[in-house]
C-alpha positions, 0 to 999 in steps of 0.5 A: 500500500502506497501511503499518500500522506506527506506526498505532493499530489497533483490533481489535474482538474482539481477545481472541477466536478470530479477533481474537487471530490478527489481533492476532498477525499485526499484531505480526508485521508490525511494528505496535506500537500494536494496541488489543484491549480486553477485552469486559468493558470496552467493550460494543459493542452500546451506542453510549455504550461505542463512543463512549468507546472511540474517544474514549479510544483514538483509533484510526486503523485499525479492524478489526471482528472482534467478532461474536456467533457459533456453530454451527447449534445456537447460531443456532437458539437465539439468532436474535434476539440474533445479529441484534441484537448483530451489527447493533448492534455493526457499525452503531454502530462504522462510524458512530463510525469516520466521526465520529472520522475513522478512516483506514480500517475493515475489516468482517468479514462472513460466508459465511452472508450468501450465498443458501441456493442459490448456484451453486458456487463462490460469487462475490461478485456472487451475494450478493444473488441470494436469501435465506440459509439460514433457520437462520443468516439473522438472523446473515447478514442483520445482517452483510450490512447492514454491507456496505450501510453501508460502501458507502453511507458510501464513496459519501456521505462518502468513507469508506475502508471495506472488507468481507470475507467469510471462510468457515468458520474453524477452528484453535487457540484456537477454542471447543470447548464443544458448546453453541456451537461450530462443526462442526470443534471440536465434532467434535474434542471428540466424537471425543477424548472418545469415544476416552477413554471407549472409546465405540463411536460418536459421533453427529453432526448431519445426514446428512453430505451437506452440503459446507463450505469451511474456512479455517485461522484464521492464514491468515484473519488473514493475508488480513485484514491483507493487505486492510487494507494493500492493498485500497481498493474497495467490492466485498466480497471472499471469503476462503477456501481454495477447497476443498470437502469433505463433512461426512462426509469431514471427520468421517472425517479428524478421526476419523483424526487423533484416532485414534477408531476407532468408528462415526460415526452421523448424526442426520438429524433435525438440520439440515444447514444450507446444502447446499453452501459453496465460494468463488471466491477469485480476487478476493482473490488478484488484489486483494491477493495472498492465497492460503491456505497451510495444507492442511486436513489440516495445519490439523486436526493443529495444531488437535487438537494445540492442543486436547489441550494446552489442554483444561484452559484451555478447559473440556474 
């Protein structure tokens, strides 16, 4: 077990949604030297900026949580940027960690890297058995390239680089703008605002038949820190809850918690995305003892409560 207390730990994206939860989890573990620089200070798509970051902060452990992300709509609008930004950030960061002799780097991938048609539950060795869902493929492939880099650097340089595959995340501090948000915060905002307006329906993308698995962000942070402490192998590891739900069922749950009693209408002209997503999470439990502890129902209640209390700060 790698004792992280006393280590200088860089969390890229540490001011963001998942990164902020990782930083909190590290502090709870007794870590006192956590580096979470603001995005405005270091542009991680630029090699010179990354070099300046490593030279000035001298991290011993790196957790790469920064990413250009968004829901289906954002992926449709920004395929080139999502590919470029995620590839450039990761490739240059891993190389800088090697050159500056960081003790360990933890790279976060994405469930979008799996083939569009993958047997359920997704197992880590299914990762290369086909092309990803087309809409999110640029993002997924950029992230998957970082797995290859981690494995290649481990083989050639003996670098301690690990790669984790988080499933769809949600929770407090998520992004709730409808242009770029993921499915859970988008549904929450639509239902809350429809209830306030007295609207009789909300319109959601797709037909509701696709299934997804969701992991509460605090649970994800716990799994990432556990892996940082305990996992040192080249194979990628899924992080999830192991529970599958249809988008239609999810919408009904969110409507119930937000007390929206109107009709849910489906815009089937919009894409569903990947037909099914559900992970085999046994490797994470076996290798570093991670099992999600927050039920979807409880996680949704906490997320909705946070959103209602912080709407002014998050721009509605």
